[in-house]
N, C-alpha and C positions, 0 to 999 in steps of 0.2 A: 362844067365842061364834060362831065362823065355821063355818057348815055349808053354805055355798054360795049363800046368799040374802042379798044386800046390804041389802034393805029390812028383813027380819026381824032381821038382825044389828044394824042401827042402832037399831031399837025396843028390842031386848033389852038392848043396851049402856046406853041411857038408863034403862031400868027398873031394871037392876041397880045402876047408879050412884046413882040417887035413893034406892033402898032402902038401899044401903050408907051413904049420907050421913045418912039418918035414924037409922040405928044409931049412928053417930058422934055425932050431935047429942044423942041420948037418953042415950048412955053415953060421954061424951068422955074419961073416964079408963080406958076398957077397950078401945076400938077405934080403929083407923086405917083408911084407905081408899086402895087403889090402884084407880084407875078403869079399867073395861073399855073397850076401844077397838074401833070397828067396822071395822078393817082387814079386807080390802084396799081398802075405799072410802076413798080419801085425803081427799076433800072432807068427807065425814061425820066422819072422824077429826079433822080440824083443828077442826071445829065442836065436837066432843065434848071435845077438849082445852081449848078456851076455856071451855066450860060447866063442865067438871070443876074447873078451877083457879079460875075467877073467881066462879062461883056456889056450887059445892059445897065448895070449899077442900080438895081432896084432898091426900093425902101423896105420891102418885106415880101412875104408870099401869102397867098390865099389858099385855104383848104376847105373842103366840105367836112361836115360832121361825120358823114358815113358814105360808103361806096358799096352799093349792093347790099350785102348782108354782113359787112364788116365796118367797124367804127374806128376812129382814131384811138390809139392805145393797143390796137391789134399787134401782136408780135411781128407780123409780116412787114409792118411799116417802121420797125425799129431802125433800120439803116437810114431812113429818111429823117427820123427824129434826131438821130446821132449827128447827121450832117447839119441840120438846122441848129442844133445846140452848138456845134463847133463854130458856126458863123454868128452865134448870138442873134438869131433871126427874130424879127417881129412877125408873128404868124396870126393872121386874121382868119377866124373860122366862121363860115356861114353855114347855117343848117340847110338840110334838104329833108325830104320825106323818105324814110327807109322803106325797103321792100315790104316789110311786115305790115306797114301801116299806111301805105299810099292810097289804097282803095277801100278803106273801111266805110261801111254803110251805116254809121251810127246817127247821122242827122242829114236830111236833104239839103243840098246846096252848100255844104261846108267844105271848103277847100283845105288841103293839107296844111297850107301856111297858117291857118287860123290857130291850130293847136299842135300839130305834129312837129312843126319846125322848132317850137320851144322845147318840146319833149326830146327831140333828137339832139338839141344842144346839150341837154342834161345827160343824155346817154353818152355823148362824146366826152363831156367833162369827166364823167365817171370812168370812161374807158382810159383816159389819159392819167387819171389819178390812181384808180384801183389796179392798173397794170404796173404801176411803179414808174411810169415814164415821167411824171411830173417831178419826182424826186431824182430820177436817174439823169434827167436833162434839164437842170435848173436854169440854164442860160437862154432857153426859148422864152420869149415874151409873148404869151398867148393873149389875143384879144377875142373874146367871145361875143357874138352878136346878140342883139335884142335883150340886153340886160342880163345875159346869162341864162335865158330861157326860164325854165321852172326851177333851176338849181338854187337860187337864193331862197326861194320859199321853202324848198325841201331840204335845205342844208342841214338843219339839226337832225332830221330823220336819217339822212344819208350818213352823217358823221357818226351816229351811233352804230351804223352798220360797219363802219371802218375799224371798229375795235377788233374785229377778227382779221384785219389785214395789216397788222403791225410790221410784217416783213416788207411790205410795199409802201405803207403809209405810217412810218414810225411816229409822226406827229399828228396823225389823224387827217381826215378829209378836209375839215374846216381850215386847217393850217394852210393847205395847198390852195384851197379856193380863194383865200385872202391874198394870194400872191398874183393872181391873174388880173388882167385888164378886161373891161367890158364896154361895149358901145351901147348906146341907147336908141339905135335905129328902130323906129316903130314901137318903142317901149319907154317913152319918156313920160308916160302917164303917172299920176301920183302914186298909185298902188305899186307899180313895178319899181319906181324910184325909191319908195320907202323901203321896200324889201331889199333892194340892192345896196342901199346906203346903210343898212344895218350890218352888211357884210364887209364893205370896203368904203374908203373915203372917196371924195371926188378926184383925188390924185390918181385914181385908177379907173376913172370913167371918162369916156370919149363921146363927143357928139356924133351922131350918125343920122341919116335921113331915110334910108330905104327907098330913095328916089329911084325909079318913077312910081313905085307902088304906093308910097306915101310922099306927099309934097314936102319940100324943105320947110315951107311956112307952117304946115300942120305940125310937124315934129318939133320945130322951134317953139311954136305956141304951146305945145304940151309941156315942153321943158320950162318955159317961163311960168307955168302954173304949178310947178312941182314944189314950190316953196323954198328953193335954193337961195342962198345969199348971193350978193353980187360977186363976191370972191369965188364962191363955188361955181357959179355960172361961168365965170371966166376960165376956171380950171377945166370944166367940161368942154367948153367951146374951143379952146386951143392949147392951153398950157400943158395938159397931159400929153397931147399928141406931140408937141414940140419937145418935151422931155424924152419921150420914147424915140423920136426921130429928129434929132437936132437940125438936120438939113432943112426942115420945114420952117425954121425960124426966118429964113430969107423969103418965104412966100408971103 
């Protein structure tokens, strides 16, 4: 939703959320709703959280990894994190391309989504952890897109760097990384799955499609080739989501 205009972003977030809530109201056994948030406007976001939960009865909220030149974990966003923690929110984080890396000319025809989205997810994970927000707000249930971006692969290297951040990460980076949830939208290939499942079990992994950019069938096919057992496939397909959001059991 964020394209640089706070007023437009606020109006668009409210319109999207009311439209989504109407879909859920009309088809309660088919849809859930993660509310869009008008960050980086903190005051508007706090109001939208209140409206989304108290009036629209949403299942969670959605955030970007970054907004302009700021990432999740920035101290300016701490009031938002505090409120999401108070509500024990499920927070789905989708990447974008940060200002720094949106127009890099390192290879012809390569869109930011091919590499920068995974990298920005890792930046946001590091922002939330190294800022101390992951420890400070333990009741936020974060879901990171695309198997956590590059974070699972780089986890050991980043964890070593967390030794100098004991005041914010008393148990280290890896400890916090293992608490998060991860979807496998566009990342159900064997390499990504192998890396992610060295970090967490399927009890913290959720199926995602990245539709319409990746077809449901393509991502489901990738997941079927990942070597998961029938029980693990069931966990990824729906059991983890139901445990996170029990209302979905009726869907």
